[in-house]
C-alpha positions in Angstrom: -3.5 21.5 -38.2 -3.7 22.5 -34.6 -1.0 24.4 -33.0 0.9 23.2 -29.9 -0.9 25.7 -27.7 -4.3 24.5 -28.9 -3.4 20.9 -28.3 -2.1 21.6 -24.8 -5.3 23.5 -24.0 -7.4 20.6 -25.2 -5.3 18.2 -23.0 -5.7 20.4 -20.0 -9.5 20.5 -20.6 -9.6 16.7 -21.0 -7.5 16.2 -17.8 -10.0 18.4 -15.9 -12.9 16.4 -17.2 -11.3 13.2 -16.3 -10.6 14.5 -12.8 -14.3 15.7 -12.4 -15.6 12.3 -13.7 -13.3 10.4 -11.3 -14.4 12.6 -8.3 -18.1 12.1 -9.3 -17.8 8.3 -9.6 -15.9 8.1 -6.3 -18.6 10.1 -4.5 -21.3 7.8 -5.9 -19.4 4.7 -4.8 -19.0 6.2 -1.3 -22.7 6.9 -1.1 -23.6 3.3 -2.2 -21.2 1.9 0.4 -22.7 4.1 3.2 -26.2 3.0 2.2 -25.3 -0.7 2.3 -23.5 -0.2 5.6 -26.6 1.5 7.1 -28.9 -1.1 5.6 -26.9 -4.0 7.2 -25.9 -2.2 10.4 -22.2 -2.3 9.7 -19.5 0.0 11.0 -16.0 0.8 9.7 -14.5 -1.6 12.2 -16.6 -4.5 10.7 -14.7 -3.9 7.4 -11.3 -4.3 8.9 -9.7 -7.8 8.7 -9.6 -9.6 12.0 -6.1 -10.7 13.1 -7.3 -13.2 15.8 -8.9 -16.5 15.5 -8.3 -19.7 13.5 -7.3 -17.9 10.3 -4.8 -15.4 11.9 -1.7 -14.8 9.9 1.3 -17.0 10.8 3.9 -15.0 9.1 6.7 -13.8 11.4 6.1 -16.5 14.0 8.9 -18.9 15.1 8.5 -22.5 14.2 9.9 -25.3 16.2 12.8 -27.3 14.6 11.9 -30.7 13.3 15.4 -31.9 12.3 18.8 -31.4 13.9 22.3 -32.2 12.8 23.9 -34.1 15.7 27.4 -33.1 14.5 27.0 -29.3 14.2 23.8 -28.7 16.1 22.2 -26.9 13.2 18.4 -27.3 12.8 15.8 -27.1 10.1 12.0 -26.6 10.6 11.0 -28.6 7.5 10.0 -25.4 5.7 11.7 -23.9 2.7 14.7 -25.4 1.0 16.6 -28.2 2.6 19.8 -27.0 4.2 23.1 -28.2 2.6 24.0 -30.3 5.6 20.8 -32.3 5.4 21.0 -32.7 1.6 24.5 -34.0 1.9 23.6 -36.4 4.6 20.6 -37.7 2.6 22.8 -38.2 -0.5 25.2 -40.2 1.6 22.5 -42.7 2.4 21.0 -41.5 5.7 17.3 -41.2 6.3 15.4 -38.0 7.1 14.0 -39.8 10.2 17.7 -40.0 11.5 17.6 -36.3 12.1 14.1 -35.9 13.6 14.1 -34.0 16.8 
């Protein structure tokens, strides 16, 4: 049976081998990427996602209100959960079009 010191030494050696293998594979991957970039004439800026154009992110942008409560002036964009004031009005028999802006 191995002693604790022997097992810890084996673990340290295995950890070192894992680190070396990871570093070697990473360097190979970088070399492949560089070769592909050179072959296709790409630069690092070509790899960065574009934030302009038709598929630009819409998160964080304000959306115009589509529905307004005439009594309180509260609005709803039509996104997310229906507000309580609108749900209550719809349950009382009103139509969604009654609140359209």
